[in-house]
N, C-alpha and C positions, 0 to 999 in steps of 0.2 A: 448062463454066464452068471458065476457068483460075484457080487460086488461086495468090496469091504464096506463096513460102515463104521463112521467114526463120528465122534460129537463135535459141534461146532468149534469148541474151543482148541481142538487139535488142528482146526484149520487157520487159527490166531496163532497157536503157538508152534505147530510144526509144519508149517505151509511147505519149506524146501523138501521135507520128507515126502509129504503126500503127492506133490507133484513130480517126485522122482517115482514113487511107485505107482502113478498114473501111466507114465512112461514105458518104465520097465516092463510092469505086468500088461500092459495094455487093456487093462479092466477099469472100471468105472469105480468111485467110490461116493458113498452116499453120505452126506453130512446130516446129523441130526440136530434138531433143536427141541430142548426139553423132551427127549427121547422118540420124537417123531422123525419121520423122512422129511427132509425139507429141500435138499439141493443135491444135483449129482454133478460129480467133477470127472472128466475124462481129459486124457490127453488131446492137443489139437490135432493130430492126424488122425487119431481115432474118430473125432468129431466129423473132419471132413470126410471121412470113408463113409461113417453112416450118412451124413447128406446124400452123398451120390450114390448110396444104395438105395435111400430113399427115393429119389429122384428116377432112378432107373426103374423101381417098383413101379412109381406112379405112371411112367411111359409104358411099361408092359402092360399095367392094368388098363391104360387107354387103348393101347393096340389090340388088347383083347375085347374089348368093347367094341370098336372098331370092326375087327374082324366079324364078330357076332351079329352087328347090325349091316354086314355086307358092304361095309365102306373099306373095300381094297383096291388096288391097284396092280398091275404086272409089277415083278421085280425090277425089269429093267426100266420101265417109266422112273421107278422109285430111284434107282441109281441115276439116271440121267438128270433129274430134277435135283439131286444132292450136288452132283458133279457141276450144273448149272449155278447153283447158288455158291459153290465154292469157288468157281471162277469168277463170279461178280464179285465176292470178297477180295480176291487177290486183285483184281484192278482197281480197288478204290484206293 
């Protein structure tokens, strides 16, 4: 993913343009201070998507570790547990 690089003064002077670019291009914009990367801006939707993807990767990594350590259960048992948990939430 190629990020656009802009100086911090652009953030002050051209915020609405930068915000529009983040949303339209769905790419991050790197803000520099004294020529060095300082902050990354991205649209809120992209931020939420990135958070969701990271959480999924963490979950998959934990699942892979569980499987490698033999911490597994039959699929039907897992679905039964999920179903029971959902029914508990529904009755609250």
